[in-house]
Structures are given as structure tokens and as C-alpha cells.
N, C-alpha and C positions, 0 to 999 in steps of 0.2 A: 884752353884751360879746363873747361868742363870735361873734355875728353880725357885729359890727364887725371883729373880727380876720379872719374869713373873707373879708369884703369887701376888706380891705386886701391879703390874699394873692392873691385871685382877680382883682381889677380890673386890675392891670397886665398880666396875661396876656390878659384880654379886650380891653384897649385896644391891644394889640400893642406894648407897651413892652419886652417881653422880646425879645432877639435871636432870629432864626430862623437857627440855625446850618446851614450848607450841607454840613458834613461832621461826622464823629465822629473822635475821636482815633485816630491810627494808620491811618486809612483814606484812600483817595483823595479829593481835592477836584475836582469838575468843575462849574464855575459859568459860565453866560453869561446876559447880559441878554436879555430878549425882543427880538424884531425891532424895529428902529428906536430902540433905547435903548442907553445906555452907562452904565458904572459911575459912581455919584454919591457913594457912601460905602462905606467899608470898616471893619469891626470885627473884632477878633481877640482871643482869650483863650488864654493859655498855661497848661499844666498841667505841673508838675514831675514828677509820677508818670509820665505818658506821655512827657514831654519832646517835646511836640507842641502845635500850636495848632489851634483851631477857628475858622471864618471865617463872617462874615455880610456880605452886600452889599446895597446898594440901587441902583436904576437910575433914570434919568430919560430923558424923550423927547429924542432927539438928531437923528435923521435924518428928512427929509421924504419920502424914498423908500427903497426897499429897498437897504441898503448892500451893498457887496462886502466879504466877511469872509474871514479865514483864521486858523487856529491855528498858532502857532510850534511848533517842536520844543522839547524841554527846553532852557532857556537856561543851566543850571548843572549841575554835578555836586554830589553831597552834600558838605557842609562848605565849599562854594565861594561866594565873593562874586560877585554879578552886578549888571550895569547893563543894563536893557532899555528901549528906546524903540521904540514902533510907528513904521513908516515915515512919511515926510512926509504930513501931512494925514489920517492915520488916528487913531482914538481907541480906547481900550481898552474892550472889551465883555465880556471873560471872563478868568477865571484858573483854572488847573488845576494840581494837584500830586500827587505820590506821596510817601509817607513810608516811611522805613526805620529800624527800631528800632536797628540796628547803629550808624548814624550819628547818630540823634536829630535828623534833618533831613529836609527835603523838596527835591525837584527841581521846578522851576517851568516852566510854559508859559503863554502868553497868547493871547487872541483879540483881533485888531485889525480894525476896520471903517472904511470910508470911503464917502462919496458924492462925486462929482467936482465938485460946485459949492461945496464948503466948503474953506477953507484954515486951518491953525493958525498962530497968531502969538503973540508976547509969552509965550513958554513959560518956565517956571521950576521949579526943584526945591524941595521942602519941605526943612526940616531933618529929622533923624530924628524920626519921630512916636511912637517908643516907646523904652524901655529894655528890656534883656533881662528876661524873665519878667513883663513888664508887659502888662496888657490895654490896648487902645487902640481908639478910634474916630476916623477921619479923614474929613472931609467935603470933597469937591471944592468949591473956592470957587465962589460963584455966578457964572454966566455963563462958566464955564471947564469944561474937559473933561480927563479923565485920559488921558494918553498914554504913561506909562512908570512903571517901578518900579526901585528899587535896594535891595539887601539884603545884609547882611553877617552871617555866622554865627559864633557863639562856641562852641567845644568845651567850655569850662568851664561855660557856662550851658545848652548844648544848645538854643539859641534864636537867633532872628534879630531884628535891628533893621531898620526899613523907612524909606525915603524914597519920595516919589512925585513924578512929573513931570506938570505940567498946563499947558494952553494955553487961550487965548481962540480962538474960531473966528469967521470971517466969510465972506461970499460971495467967491469968487475972480473 
């Protein structure tokens, strides 16, 4: 019985089912996909003690040559709503943020990349993918690419709700 219990506890870790958090509470987040990849899923978990979130990302092959990339400046101030979309024909390949305990919030910046032979089309926003204080996982729909994010902060919850913007891509 003890052996079975141990297997049940260890197997999910071995199989990679547990999230690989990219940050710890109250600390900076600096994530970008490997070269020639873009973000394909986003998971996040809120903690009321820290009034902060930890983040996990997955990436998928996206570019057939080395892309041209850049990081934005911070797109928001603490406690501020923001809407960010990468420039035309770019896709999102990284997310970064800093946390401040005074505000119980994060300022956000994004990495966007492009190759010149692909264009984005048929773009759309998700509805909110989470409620305040709620854990979430969002998968970029198959054959689509993440290109933007929108978020609103609540001072009473000290948390954010998130929407994502994604597009289909084709040769130009």
C-alpha cells in the first residue's frame, strides 16, 4: 500500500504533469521561448498570501528561419489596465514582469518576433480566461499564434483577469 501511494505521488512529477513555474511569488518573471518558437500555452496560479501569481509557459515551433525580435518597455503602471498587441505580423515569444508588494500587482513587458514571409490574419480575442484569484491554463488554439494580451487589475482582489489575442498565419 505504501509503495502504491508513493508511486501515485511521484509519477506525475516524473511524467512532467506538474507545472514548471518560471518565477516565484514576489520575484521578477523573465520568460522567452527558444529561438524559432512562440508561446503555445500559459498557466498561472494566484496566492492570496503573496497577492501575486506564478507563471508557466509552453512553446511551439513557429519560425522557419531566425526571427527578428524585440522586447517592449513596460506597457502598464501598477494597478492599471492594459491592452497590448504585437505589431502587424509579429507573434508573442516572451513575457516579463516585476512585482511590487505595495500595489499587489505587476508591470508587464512582452517579446515579439517576426519573419518577413508570414502574415497574420483572422485575429480574435478570447473572453476572460480567469476570474480573480483563480488558477488557469489557456492553450493557443491549434494552427494559431499568440499576438497580444489584455489585463485588468482589481485592488480588492489584488489580482488580474486576462484575455489573449491570437491569429492564424500564412505565407505573404
